DONUDO-488962 format. One line per field, with one value per residue (C-alpha): residue in three letters; z, x, y negated. Coordinates in steps of 0.02 Angstrom, whole numbers. Layout:
<sites>
pakol: c(ALA;...)
z: c(Z;...)
x: c(X;...)
y: c(Y;...)
</sites>
This chain:
<sites>
pakol: c(MET;GLN;ALA;PRO;CYS;VAL;LYS;PRO;ALA;PHE;ASN;THR;ILE;VAL;GLN;PRO;SER;VAL;LYS;SER;GLY;ILE;LYS;SER;HIS;ARG;LYS;THR;SER;ARG;LYS;ALA;SER;ARG;LYS;ARG;ASP;VAL;ASN;PRO;ILE;VAL;LYS;SER;ASN;LEU;ALA;ILE;SER;ASN;ILE;ASN;ILE;LEU;ARG;ALA;ILE;ALA;MET;LEU;CYS;ILE;VAL;THR;PRO;VAL;ALA;GLY;PHE;ALA;GLN;GLN;ALA;THR;ASP;LEU;GLY;ALA;VAL;SER;ALA;ALA;ASP;GLY;SER;GLY;ILE;ALA;SER;GLN;ALA;VAL;ASN;VAL;PRO;SER;ALA;ALA;LYS;SER;ALA;PRO;SER;GLN;GLY;SER;LEU;THR;ALA;ARG;SER;ALA;GLN;SER;GLU;VAL;SER;GLU;SER;PHE;ILE;ARG;ASN;TYR;THR;SER;PRO;ILE;ALA;ASP;PHE;SER;GLN;VAL;ILE;GLN;MET;THR;PRO;GLY;VAL;TYR;SER;TYR;SER;PRO;ASN;GLY;PRO;GLY;LEU;GLY;ASP;THR;LYS;THR;TYR;PHE;ARG;GLY;PHE;GLN;ASP;GLY;ASP;TYR;SER;VAL;THR;PHE;ASP;GLY;ILE;PRO;PHE;GLN;ASP;THR;ASN;SER;PRO;THR;HIS;HIS;THR;TRP;ALA;PHE;PHE;PRO;ALA;GLN;PHE;ILE;GLY;GLY;ALA;ILE;VAL;ASP;ARG;SER;PRO;GLY;SER;ALA;ALA;THR;ILE;GLY;PRO;ALA;ASN;PHE;GLY;GLY;SER;ILE;ASN;LEU;LEU;SER;ARG;ASN;LEU;ASP;ARG;GLN;GLN;ARG;THR;SER;VAL;THR;GLY;SER;TYR;GLY;THR;TRP;ASN;THR;SER;LEU;ILE;GLY;VAL;GLU;HIS;GLU;THR;GLY;GLN;PHE;GLY;THR;ASP;GLY;SER;SER;ASN;LEU;LEU;PHE;ASN;VAL;HIS;GLU;MET;LYS;SER;ASP;GLY;TYR;GLN;THR;TYR;ASN;LYS;GLN;LYS;ARG;ASP;ALA;ILE;SER;LEU;LYS;TYR;GLN;LEU;ALA;ILE;THR;ASP;ASN;THR;ALA;LEU;THR;PHE;PHE;ALA;SER;SER;ILE;ASP;LEU;HIS;THR;ASN;THR;PRO;ASN;THR;LYS;GLY;PRO;THR;ARG;ALA;GLN;ALA;ALA;GLN;TYR;GLY;ASN;ASN;TYR;LEU;MET;SER;GLY;ASP;PRO;THR;ARG;ALA;ASN;TYR;TYR;GLY;TYR;ASN;PHE;TYR;HIS;VAL;THR;SER;ASP;PHE;GLU;TYR;VAL;GLY;LEU;THR;SER;ASN;LEU;GLY;ASN;GLY;TRP;THR;LEU;ASP;ASP;LYS;LEU;TYR;THR;TYR;ALA;TYR;HIS;ASN;GLN;GLN;ASN;TYR;ASN;GLY;THR;THR;ILE;THR;THR;THR;SER;GLY;THR;ASP;LYS;LEU;ASN;ALA;TYR;ARG;THR;TYR;GLY;ASN;LEU;LEU;ARG;VAL;SER;GLN;GLU;SER;GLY;MET;GLY;THR;PHE;ARG;THR;GLY;LEU;TRP;SER;GLU;TYR;ALA;ASP;THR;ASN;ARG;TYR;GLN;ILE;PRO;SER;ASP;PRO;ARG;THR;TRP;ILE;ASP;ALA;VAL;LEU;PRO;ASN;PHE;HIS;GLU;LYS;PHE;LYS;THR;THR;THR;LEU;GLN;PRO;PHE;VAL;GLU;TYR;ALA;PHE;ASN;ILE;THR;ASN;ASP;LEU;LYS;ILE;THR;PRO;GLY;ILE;LYS;TYR;ALA;SER;TYR;ARG;GLN;ASP;PHE;THR;GLN;PHE;ALA;ASP;ASN;GLY;LYS;ALA;VAL;GLY;ASN;LEU;GLY;GLY;ALA;PRO;GLY;ILE;ASN;HIS;ALA;THR;THR;TYR;ASN;ALA;ALA;LEU;PRO;SER;LEU;ASP;MET;HIS;TYR;LYS;LEU;GLN;SER;ASN;TRP;SER;ALA;TYR;ALA;GLN;PHE;ALA;THR;GLY;SER;GLU;ILE;PRO;PRO;THR;ASN;VAL;PHE;ASP;VAL;LYS;ASN;ALA;ASN;VAL;THR;VAL;LEU;PRO;SER;MET;VAL;LYS;THR;LYS;THR;TYR;GLN;ILE;GLY;THR;VAL;TRP;LYS;SER;GLU;ARG;PHE;THR;LEU;ASP;VAL;ASP;ALA;TYR;ARG;ILE;LYS;PHE;ASP;ASN;ALA;TYR;SER;SER;SER;THR;ASP;ALA;THR;GLY;ASN;THR;THR;PHE;TYR;ALA;ASN;GLY;THR;SER;VAL;THR;GLN;GLY;ILE;GLU;ALA;GLU;SER;ASN;ILE;MET;LEU;GLY;GLY;GLY;PHE;ASN;LEU;TYR;ILE;ASN;GLY;THR;TYR;GLY;SER;ALA;LYS;TYR;SER;SER;GLY;GLN;TRP;VAL;ALA;SER;ALA;PRO;SER;ASP;THR;GLU;THR;LEU;GLY;LEU;SER;TYR;GLU;GLN;GLY;ALA;TRP;ASN;SER;GLY;TRP;PHE;THR;LYS;ARG;VAL;GLY;LYS;MET;PHE;ASN;ASP;ASN;GLY;GLY;THR;HIS;GLU;ALA;VAL;VAL;ILE;ASN;PRO;PHE;ILE;LEU;SER;ASN;LEU;PHE;VAL;ASN;TYR;ALA;TRP;LYS;HIS;PRO;VAL;SER;TRP;ALA;ARG;GLN;ALA;LYS;VAL;GLN;LEU;GLY;VAL;ASN;ASN;LEU;PHE;ASN;LYS;GLN;ASN;ILE;VAL;GLY;VAL;THR;PRO;ALA;THR;THR;LYS;THR;SER;VAL;PRO;ALA;PRO;GLY;ASP;LEU;LEU;THR;LEU;LEU;PRO;THR;ARG;SER;THR;SER;LEU;THR;LEU;THR;LEU;ASP;PHE)
z: c(9;-53;70;43;-47;96;76;179;328;299;476;388;190;94;227;87;110;151;154;45;-15;99;54;93;96;146;-30;-9;-100;-206;-243;-352;-464;-480;-560;-741;-862;-883;-1014;-973;-1158;-1220;-1089;-1135;-1271;-1148;-1019;-1144;-1208;-1002;-1005;-1146;-1067;-893;-999;-1082;-902;-844;-993;-924;-732;-778;-941;-873;-701;-803;-922;-765;-668;-656;-613;-457;-324;-126;4;10;172;236;113;244;278;397;228;92;-30;-49;-7;58;216;346;494;639;844;922;1090;1249;1260;1095;1073;1211;1154;1088;982;910;805;687;695;493;492;381;469;607;628;738;725;793;856;803;990;1024;896;947;1128;1182;1053;1032;944;841;817;641;597;688;855;795;771;921;1056;948;981;937;845;910;857;921;863;950;921;1007;960;788;760;661;501;612;584;633;668;713;693;643;495;448;350;177;240;233;135;227;127;165;103;20;-91;-63;-53;-41;-110;-285;-259;-104;-32;130;205;264;426;423;259;234;345;516;661;601;430;521;562;604;551;519;546;479;520;335;183;161;43;-156;-150;-38;-169;-146;-195;-63;13;111;298;319;294;390;350;371;359;332;446;472;416;549;496;591;568;667;687;781;840;912;1018;1097;1173;1257;1304;1159;1114;1018;968;854;782;676;605;565;490;454;360;412;296;148;-22;-91;30;138;-14;15;173;165;316;287;428;428;536;563;685;749;866;923;946;1096;1002;971;844;753;733;636;557;466;359;314;241;226;135;113;22;-5;-108;-98;-307;-257;-138;-191;-281;-186;-242;-115;-152;-55;-50;55;62;180;169;307;354;461;524;526;481;372;547;652;828;934;937;1114;1145;1094;1229;1349;1333;1268;1318;1252;1142;1079;883;792;834;828;769;580;602;628;519;618;604;580;468;341;358;309;229;118;106;3;-28;-85;-94;-207;-262;-326;-255;-336;-240;-290;-258;-427;-392;-398;-269;-381;-309;-376;-296;-404;-324;-460;-371;-387;-271;-237;-141;-169;-38;-46;69;104;232;280;310;438;388;291;121;-72;-89;100;84;-25;-129;-115;-228;-217;-314;-383;-444;-449;-550;-508;-496;-383;-457;-350;-416;-323;-325;-188;-209;-98;-170;-116;-139;-300;-279;-442;-475;-545;-458;-602;-544;-653;-567;-628;-532;-520;-378;-371;-255;-295;-179;-136;-28;116;139;-13;-112;-245;-332;-402;-579;-566;-455;-340;-428;-529;-619;-690;-692;-724;-641;-703;-595;-638;-498;-563;-439;-408;-278;-208;-38;-44;76;137;275;327;455;362;202;103;-15;-116;-231;-324;-375;-492;-475;-614;-597;-729;-719;-858;-804;-868;-771;-803;-786;-595;-504;-495;-328;-428;-622;-661;-798;-938;-1038;-1090;-1137;-1036;-967;-1008;-1031;-962;-926;-828;-775;-605;-610;-469;-457;-269;-217;-49;45;197;294;420;540;643;799;860;823;940;912;740;697;554;469;333;198;104;-4;-17;-112;-137;-280;-268;-228;-386;-301;-400;-547;-438;-501;-628;-802;-734;-803;-709;-796;-651;-580;-423;-430;-310;-127;-64;85;159;314;389;532;642;763;850;897;1021;1091;1229;1320;1442;1329;1168;1156;988;992;843;813;653;551;413;307;208;108;157;101;-61;-113;-273;-352;-499;-619;-689;-850;-723;-760;-575;-517;-380;-294;-155;14;116;218;377;505;633;711;884;974;994;1101;1151;1249;1300;1495;1553;1721;1780;1850;1690;1695;1548;1542;1377;1383;1232;1224;1080;1116;963;876;694;661;502;460;593;729;758;771;633;672;763;819;1014;1086;1178;1175;1303;1295;1470;1452;1602;1520;1601;1548;1648;1623;1554;1582;1485;1521;1466;1530;1394;1414;1278;1341;1209;1257;1217;1016;942;804;670;637;438;406;579;660;846;860;983;1110;1146;1310;1349;1359;1384;1302;1416;1364;1494;1422;1521;1441;1505;1401;1440;1346;1309;1420;1331;1236;1079;1119;1081;1165;1252;1268;1370;1350;1461;1364;1426;1311;1380;1562;1650;1577;1492;1391;1349;1195;1059;919;893;733;770;709;613;564;634;811;898;1069;1112;1042;1046;871;864;802;951;924;1132;1179;1197;1379;1452;1351;1411;1299;1339;1207;1210;1074;1047;962;887)
x: c(3;76;86;-9;107;163;272;424;502;690;750;704;702;854;974;1076;1149;1314;1377;1514;1656;1786;1962;2138;2299;2419;2502;2429;2487;2382;2378;2499;2339;2307;2458;2448;2582;2511;2622;2524;2523;2462;2330;2258;2143;2052;2056;1970;1847;1812;1762;1636;1544;1538;1453;1326;1300;1276;1163;1045;1055;969;838;769;684;644;543;425;416;199;131;81;208;245;299;473;521;688;839;930;1090;1103;1091;1198;1037;963;811;668;605;474;509;476;449;616;637;714;855;902;863;984;1143;1287;1317;1212;1173;1008;875;873;1063;1137;1310;1386;1375;1386;1283;1343;1225;1211;1186;1360;1446;1367;1386;1547;1659;1802;1725;1896;1858;1905;1798;1914;1845;1669;1703;1828;1730;1642;1677;1856;1880;2027;2137;2254;2330;2496;2488;2310;2126;2088;2250;2342;2301;2234;2233;2087;2133;1990;1979;2179;2155;2227;2192;2168;2105;1930;1841;1765;1619;1519;1339;1377;1507;1693;1828;2022;2192;2211;2400;2316;2167;2218;2136;2164;2059;2121;2100;1906;1744;1779;1635;1525;1504;1448;1268;1304;1423;1394;1531;1512;1631;1611;1633;1461;1316;1355;1259;1408;1517;1694;1867;1916;1810;1927;1898;1756;1696;1677;1500;1502;1313;1285;1190;985;915;792;616;631;760;908;1068;1212;1378;1516;1679;1801;1946;2071;2247;2390;2306;2177;2032;1885;1765;1627;1433;1303;1145;979;837;724;581;553;486;328;249;402;492;684;791;967;1100;1286;1447;1595;1720;1935;2005;2187;2313;2492;2480;2548;2709;2826;2811;2670;2550;2375;2239;2104;1989;1841;1640;1503;1322;1179;1027;874;707;565;530;359;295;394;543;701;855;998;1156;1304;1476;1624;1791;1943;2118;2237;2407;2509;2696;2686;2873;2850;2890;2768;2859;3016;3153;3171;3341;3236;3115;3205;3313;3178;3008;2870;2803;2968;2953;3034;3168;3158;3327;3360;3553;3468;3392;3234;3210;2989;3028;3082;2936;2760;2595;2478;2320;2164;2018;1847;1695;1532;1382;1199;1076;915;810;650;496;454;272;262;390;542;645;784;932;1060;1231;1333;1489;1668;1809;1985;2146;2289;2437;2589;2720;2907;3004;3177;3285;3433;3547;3550;3606;3548;3448;3399;3250;3090;2976;2826;2649;2480;2356;2191;2035;1878;1731;1602;1428;1321;1187;1052;901;783;602;522;367;290;414;552;682;781;938;1040;1172;1322;1474;1581;1732;1869;2009;2167;2312;2487;2609;2792;2931;3097;3259;3281;3366;3251;3342;3282;3167;3273;3222;3349;3352;3283;3137;3157;2988;2852;2698;2543;2404;2213;2105;1941;1831;1664;1574;1398;1308;1148;1042;909;830;704;551;569;426;371;518;666;757;891;997;1120;1199;1364;1464;1605;1752;1852;1989;2098;2241;2352;2519;2651;2804;2934;3141;3194;3357;3347;3236;3084;3110;3272;3317;3226;3361;3356;3195;3099;2930;2850;2667;2589;2400;2348;2166;2127;1953;1861;1694;1635;1492;1376;1257;1173;1011;912;778;667;635;519;499;639;755;854;982;1090;1215;1343;1455;1552;1701;1801;1936;2076;2143;2334;2440;2530;2702;2698;2763;2909;3048;3174;3104;2930;2975;2840;2800;2696;2560;2469;2284;2189;2209;2041;1945;1839;1721;1606;1504;1335;1240;1101;1031;880;809;699;650;777;924;1003;1126;1230;1329;1420;1542;1653;1807;1901;2029;2132;2283;2456;2570;2637;2801;2907;3069;3170;3268;3442;3355;3270;3096;2983;2877;2739;2707;2586;2652;2533;2361;2308;2141;2073;1927;1832;1696;1605;1465;1390;1248;1158;1095;943;995;877;878;945;1090;1141;1294;1341;1472;1548;1709;1780;1908;2003;2164;2235;2384;2475;2491;2638;2571;2638;2511;2468;2533;2413;2303;2248;2184;2045;1974;1817;1721;1640;1510;1420;1289;1175;1034;905;852;973;1124;1194;1362;1454;1611;1696;1833;1918;2048;2143;2234;2411;2478;2630;2717;2806;3025;3046;2991;3015;2831;2814;2957;2906;2784;2647;2568;2383;2326;2178;2086;1977;1853;1740;1609;1503;1345;1227;1111;981;816;825;994;952;788;902;968;843;996;1145;1246;1415;1549;1681;1783;1935;2019;2130;2052;2181;2338;2405;2561;2571;2685;2574;2699;2857;2967;3137;3292;3354;3286;3422;3373;3211;3317;3239;3380;3402;3342;3175;3029;2896;2714;2649;2463;2463;2420;2284;2185;2026;1917;1786;1645;1505;1353;1244;1068;975)
y: c(-14;-182;-301;-463;-629;-735;-881;-853;-941;-998;-928;-751;-781;-718;-657;-572;-410;-376;-200;-187;-49;-32;-111;-36;-144;-8;69;244;430;530;708;786;847;689;614;553;498;319;220;57;0;164;167;-11;80;193;55;-51;108;127;-42;-36;112;25;-113;-14;65;-112;-153;-5;-65;-221;-164;8;-81;-232;-117;-53;-219;-276;-437;-408;-461;-419;-519;-560;-551;-537;-467;-325;-337;-171;-62;-143;-93;-285;-224;-333;-255;-316;-380;-278;-317;-324;-274;-375;-281;-298;-478;-507;-388;-474;-319;-168;-30;-35;80;89;105;260;236;181;3;-154;-302;-470;-611;-750;-816;-716;-841;-982;-978;-848;-870;-1019;-1180;-1159;-972;-878;-728;-623;-679;-644;-472;-428;-356;-240;-70;3;-180;-290;-419;-544;-722;-775;-944;-929;-903;-982;-1049;-907;-803;-669;-460;-344;-163;-26;171;163;54;-100;-267;-212;-32;-104;-249;-403;-482;-648;-632;-481;-545;-454;-566;-533;-557;-514;-433;-325;-324;-413;-568;-731;-787;-967;-985;-914;-926;-999;-977;-1148;-1065;-889;-840;-650;-512;-331;-213;-45;87;211;174;157;239;220;59;13;-102;-168;-162;-22;88;165;132;15;-143;-313;-418;-597;-673;-859;-961;-937;-1105;-1179;-1246;-1431;-1566;-1571;-1658;-1621;-1708;-1608;-1639;-1507;-1539;-1422;-1317;-1370;-1531;-1450;-1537;-1530;-1663;-1603;-1663;-1536;-1592;-1472;-1545;-1439;-1389;-1533;-1555;-1458;-1358;-1355;-1251;-1306;-1317;-1378;-1365;-1436;-1432;-1546;-1525;-1566;-1482;-1510;-1420;-1424;-1204;-1092;-1066;-1217;-1319;-1216;-1353;-1321;-1440;-1372;-1489;-1387;-1409;-1303;-1305;-1189;-1237;-1115;-1151;-1034;-1042;-954;-851;-700;-784;-895;-965;-993;-1094;-1082;-1179;-1195;-1276;-1265;-1370;-1315;-1396;-1277;-1271;-1085;-971;-832;-743;-771;-728;-717;-602;-525;-642;-786;-745;-707;-874;-1007;-922;-807;-970;-1001;-989;-1133;-1286;-1464;-1465;-1486;-1417;-1255;-1146;-1120;-1294;-1310;-1449;-1318;-1205;-1244;-1190;-1297;-1162;-1223;-1111;-1132;-1000;-1039;-928;-941;-807;-751;-629;-582;-449;-405;-304;-97;-95;-170;-292;-402;-469;-569;-673;-753;-811;-881;-918;-968;-968;-1078;-1046;-1144;-1093;-1143;-1053;-1034;-886;-867;-977;-1147;-1145;-1193;-1029;-980;-1059;-976;-1093;-978;-958;-863;-921;-855;-900;-743;-756;-614;-561;-442;-372;-231;-172;-63;-2;77;208;337;471;370;225;185;100;36;-107;-166;-286;-357;-462;-520;-640;-753;-716;-815;-788;-829;-830;-933;-960;-1130;-1260;-1289;-1461;-1537;-1401;-1385;-1230;-1091;-1033;-879;-829;-674;-639;-707;-633;-675;-557;-523;-410;-331;-243;-156;-58;6;123;195;321;358;381;534;536;705;650;477;510;599;492;594;481;546;423;401;238;243;107;35;-80;-142;-248;-354;-406;-521;-513;-643;-602;-634;-608;-432;-424;-374;-317;-379;-471;-382;-358;-548;-566;-698;-561;-403;-370;-220;-154;-12;52;143;234;349;426;402;514;504;589;528;589;458;525;426;521;398;204;154;313;356;482;484;616;537;610;472;452;278;229;61;13;6;-162;-264;-209;-35;-121;-210;-99;-118;-188;-131;59;157;315;399;268;340;370;262;317;421;447;581;526;664;557;583;455;395;219;209;47;3;-145;-125;-32;-13;133;188;354;408;536;537;624;543;630;490;488;399;284;274;366;338;407;320;444;399;312;185;270;250;403;374;531;589;586;679;650;612;611;507;562;509;457;271;219;44;-14;-163;-151;-287;-293;-422;-611;-659;-532;-426;-301;-261;-109;-9;117;232;379;458;480;428;556;611;793;826;761;597;442;296;123;8;159;155;320;234;44;-24;-191;-252;-383;-490;-601;-726;-848;-934;-1103;-1229;-1109;-976;-893;-751;-640;-515;-414;-282;-157;-78;81;144;155;138;48;121;93;119;282;358;363;327;248;87;109;-24;-9;-56;-211;-344;-471;-572;-743;-821;-965;-1056;-1167;-1289;-1354;-1511;-1577;-1768;-1815;-2009;-2059;-2047;-1875;-1707;-1604;-1592;-1430;-1439;-1286;-1220;-1077;-994;-867;-740;-764;-667;-739;-580;-591;-416;-362;-316;-276;-246;-234;-167;-268;-102;62;167;166;127;58;-92;-224;-426;-451;-358;-473;-472;-512;-571;-632;-807;-888;-936;-1074;-1187;-1290;-1423;-1436;-1555;-1545;-1675;-1629;-1773)
</sites>
């Protein structure tokens, strides 16, 4: 039975689907049986043929559903963010414990997921936070910034996977570097731009798109739009001379029948940072506009831009000797006669991200969700080495512009739900590193490397959720991932491809392909209790430095790395409790190995597999009197076939959160413990032990209505990060691969000291 037509409200309309594929930065191995003789130039014709086939599939994805569209439309509803399908879903009654949960699973989820609420972001994260702090307290996830929260390019880990082993998306659109699928938290999406997040700790279903469906996905959501007009002015000041000023304006619903709404945010952040001379300055703006074209069709436009200046060096921490002599916060010097002078180390990073999205219910159960997008990243970095010479510095550029489209089409019937679509993307990249004089920044003639390349991504998918009964759904699906890379590598000083026999450059192309099946079962035991079982495969695109060998002579390229994930889980909610539990086992490929023969040809080959497995749980408990207790925990392992641990994979993590909300007061204390883990030393596993450490934050908010006649509301927030002032060593890069004995030259990553902030926001 079809729902009546209802004009959607802007606090629920078009919250886009966000499940995305999982990306992997780490170079990974392939089975020997999957090796191919890949002469790049010879392969180019085959690659073109593959692209033409995928274009035909894309046309079928569009044309076939359109033929069945009827005139009668259904309620647009709220676009689901939980299942990655982009399918409109009806609003449901939310139990009280779920409303107050900072993070929780979804009753409709088909894999292990944690949804972070917008209230957690607004109330319990630093005003200068980036997206790594937004998800930091979810099960198994941890991250840290040695310069202070929101004051560095922070990396995030979960289930033994590091940045690049998973995708990050914004409103369903994947974004990442083009040379390897890693991410930059300081250049994209600070907390002011984010209205929620979903951490999916699995490759997801066939409908989960992305460049590396490997370990999971971090799915960021844009801000919800309110019905009422509002202007907010924010000022914040804290430790290390950290300040933020910002203005946010929401128009509320306006135009014909209140069909439009607009939200924009402008802010500037400045800080001296915890580490010596590691200053930061961020200017950022975002805008989101929505238009209800009809009762069943909505248009969304989003745009953001960030301009970042920092004095961060290429080496992000002190040596043991420096920390012992100058303190844990030592990083750079103010003396221009020293190699680590801060004036020789700086970044200027600009980024922008834009999309136009159309979501529509087309009748007879058909739903369309399409997003046309572009984003860019321009990182001009200059840094110095350990001496001061005419070539000790490095002039570095990493710049790319990406264009893409994400199409999702679905049809719901009594038999089940059909989902299909196509993710297509094109990226143009320019990268180089050139030896330079840090005193003048005059570059040498030849670079360490210089490459330009274009990446074409096509990823069609199809899945069908069969309604076995009213409560049982089984969903098989398959996705086809294809990545084509067209390279121009220029002659260099021998550190990458060499002098190329006197030629100015060399051109080559290659295509990576993989078919990725999935199968899951979702069973609704009761209206407030569900269970799921999932098998999913993931992959990641190899990094471009595969070709950084003499004359780019790669005769056997790696295949895309694969994962096979098996997991089961259950989600339960009541008025006073939420509970999510899952168990998983993932088999994944390890890092690439390579060999070069006497003629200079390089072959990439498999280097074995690893297994990560464990259990995870999270719960929110209403204690009464305005108090809530949030707890989560994980226990498991991530090990190579030798039995040794994968680097940066803790044996366990635990989170404890206590929040209070009553009247004008709102406060929360959240603590995460990260268990014992190891760092590697070159090819030696378990070389360095990292002892357990704790991340603990406290936020106290007080808001009162009409403090003065000209203000609607005032909110004061006191924030304390690293409440217990822990300064643990959380990472070690040994000075030499010959030994793992602590040495003065070891590079350390340390937690920053306690920091506080006081923030005032006035609403008009």
